[in-house]
C-alpha positions as CSV (number, residue, x, y, z in Angstrom):
1,M,-18.8,9.1,-22.6
2,S,-19.1,8.6,-18.9
3,L,-21.3,6.0,-17.2
4,L,-24.6,7.0,-15.8
5,G,-23.9,8.2,-12.3
6,Y,-26.2,6.5,-9.8
7,G,-26.5,9.7,-7.9
8,Q,-28.3,11.2,-11.0
9,T,-32.0,11.0,-11.2
10,K,-32.9,7.8,-13.0
11,D,-34.7,8.3,-16.2
12,T,-37.0,6.1,-18.3
13,I,-35.3,3.3,-20.2
14,Y,-36.3,3.2,-23.9
15,L,-35.9,-0.2,-25.4
16,K,-34.6,-0.2,-29.0
17,A,-33.8,-3.2,-31.3
18,N,-30.0,-3.2,-30.6
19,H,-29.6,-0.8,-27.6
20,I,-31.3,1.1,-24.8
21,V,-31.5,4.8,-24.2
22,I,-31.3,6.4,-20.7
23,N,-31.1,10.1,-20.1
24,G,-30.6,10.6,-23.9
25,Q,-27.5,8.4,-23.9
26,V,-27.1,5.1,-25.8
27,F,-26.2,2.0,-23.8
28,N,-26.2,-1.8,-24.2
29,E,-25.3,-1.7,-27.9
30,L,-25.1,-4.9,-29.9
31,K,-22.8,-4.6,-32.9
32,S,-23.3,-7.7,-35.1
33,G,-24.7,-9.4,-32.1
34,V,-21.6,-8.6,-29.9
35,K,-21.8,-6.5,-26.7
36,E,-19.8,-3.3,-27.3
37,G,-19.3,-0.1,-25.3
38,Y,-21.1,1.1,-22.2
39,W,-23.4,-1.4,-20.7
40,I,-26.0,-1.1,-17.9
41,Q,-27.5,-4.2,-16.4
42,Y,-30.9,-3.4,-14.9
43,E,-33.3,-5.5,-12.9
44,F,-37.1,-5.0,-12.6
45,I,-38.5,-4.1,-9.3
46,P,-41.3,-6.6,-8.8
47,F,-44.8,-5.3,-9.1
48,A,-48.2,-7.0,-9.3
49,K,-49.7,-8.3,-12.5
50,E,-53.1,-7.0,-13.4
51,E,-55.4,-9.9,-12.6
52,G,-58.9,-10.4,-11.4
53,G,-61.2,-13.1,-10.5
54,P,-62.7,-15.3,-10.3
55,W,-65.5,-12.7,-9.9
56,H,-69.2,-13.3,-10.0
57,G,-72.4,-11.3,-10.2
58,H,-75.9,-11.7,-11.3
59,K,-75.7,-15.1,-13.1
60,R,-72.2,-14.2,-14.3
61,W,-68.7,-15.5,-13.5
62,G,-65.4,-14.5,-15.0
63,Y,-61.6,-14.2,-14.9
64,Y,-59.2,-11.7,-16.5
65,S,-55.5,-11.5,-16.7
66,V,-53.3,-8.9,-18.4
67,D,-49.5,-9.3,-18.6
68,T,-47.2,-6.4,-19.5
69,I,-44.4,-7.4,-21.9
70,Y,-41.4,-5.0,-22.0
71,R,-39.5,-5.2,-25.4
72,P,-38.6,-3.1,-28.4
73,L,-41.5,-2.5,-30.8
74,Q,-41.7,-4.4,-34.0
75,E,-42.9,-2.9,-37.3
76,G,-46.5,-1.8,-37.2
77,E,-46.7,-1.9,-33.3
78,F,-47.1,1.0,-31.0
79,S,-46.4,1.3,-27.3
80,G,-49.4,0.1,-25.3
81,I,-50.7,-2.2,-28.0
82,K,-52.8,-5.0,-26.5
83,N,-52.7,-8.5,-27.9
84,V,-55.7,-10.4,-26.8
85,I,-54.9,-14.0,-26.2
86,A,-58.3,-15.2,-25.1
87,N,-61.7,-13.5,-25.0
88,D,-64.5,-15.9,-24.7
89,S,-67.7,-16.5,-22.9
90,T,-69.9,-19.6,-22.4
91,I,-73.4,-20.0,-21.2
92,R,-73.6,-22.9,-18.7
93,D,-76.4,-25.4,-18.3
94,N,-77.5,-23.6,-15.1
95,G,-78.0,-20.3,-17.0
96,W,-74.8,-18.7,-15.7
97,K,-72.5,-17.0,-18.2
98,S,-68.8,-17.4,-17.7
99,Y,-66.1,-15.0,-19.2
100,N,-62.4,-15.5,-19.8
101,Y,-60.2,-12.6,-20.9
102,E,-56.4,-12.8,-21.2
103,A,-54.2,-10.2,-22.9
104,E,-50.7,-8.9,-23.0
105,I,-49.7,-5.2,-23.4
106,I,-46.5,-4.4,-25.2
107,I,-44.5,-1.5,-23.7
108,D,-41.2,-0.2,-25.2
109,Y,-40.0,1.7,-22.1
110,I,-39.4,1.0,-18.4
111,L,-40.3,3.8,-15.9
112,P,-37.7,4.8,-13.3
113,S,-39.9,3.3,-10.5
114,Q,-39.9,-0.1,-12.2
115,Y,-36.1,-0.9,-12.3
116,Y,-32.8,-0.4,-10.6
117,I,-29.3,-0.5,-11.9
118,E,-27.6,-3.7,-10.9
119,S,-24.2,-3.1,-12.6
120,K,-22.5,-0.9,-15.1
121,G,-19.3,-1.0,-17.1
122,N,-17.7,-1.5,-20.5
123,Y,-17.6,-4.3,-23.0
124,K,-15.1,-4.7,-25.9
125,N,-15.6,-7.5,-28.4
126,G,-18.2,-9.1,-26.1
127,K,-15.9,-9.2,-23.0
128,K,-16.1,-7.1,-19.8
129,I,-13.2,-4.6,-19.6
130,G,-12.1,-2.0,-17.0
131,L,-13.9,-1.3,-13.8
132,W,-17.4,-2.6,-13.3
133,E,-19.6,-1.4,-10.4
134,Y,-22.4,-3.5,-8.8
135,Y,-25.3,-2.0,-6.8
136,N,-28.2,-3.3,-4.6
137,Q,-31.8,-2.3,-5.1
138,E,-31.4,0.8,-3.0
139,G,-28.6,2.1,-5.3
140,K,-25.8,1.4,-2.8
141,L,-22.5,0.4,-4.3
142,I,-21.9,-3.2,-3.0
143,R,-18.7,-4.1,-4.9
144,T,-16.4,-3.3,-7.8
145,E,-14.7,-5.6,-10.2
146,K,-11.6,-4.9,-12.3
147,N,-11.5,-6.7,-15.7
148,D,-8.6,-7.0,-18.1
């Protein structure tokens, strides 16, 4: 198997319990908790968290915050599931009603626009072997490293 060529169009990363899948190929396998085979280190490209508030309107005041959590799904979950952390409202003495809404959305994939490949290479028995390549956020090769 060859490493994903950076010149190829990046594809969505699918997060699985013990590996990831990119362009239909399996990477980042953990075998009995040990890194083995092809490995792609990726970094998120920062993007804004969905957040609002404080906002106010006719005798109302509120705040909301939604975090996106990227991880493999657990049994009974589906991608896009929303875990509500807080959802409450209170009527104040002055008649104003305040709202607070906090949630997290679980996603088991990372879109191509949300990451870049930082490095790629092979592991054997949990140790880096062979040639490793390192890239910047624009995809330019910045250095290579030879491992025994």
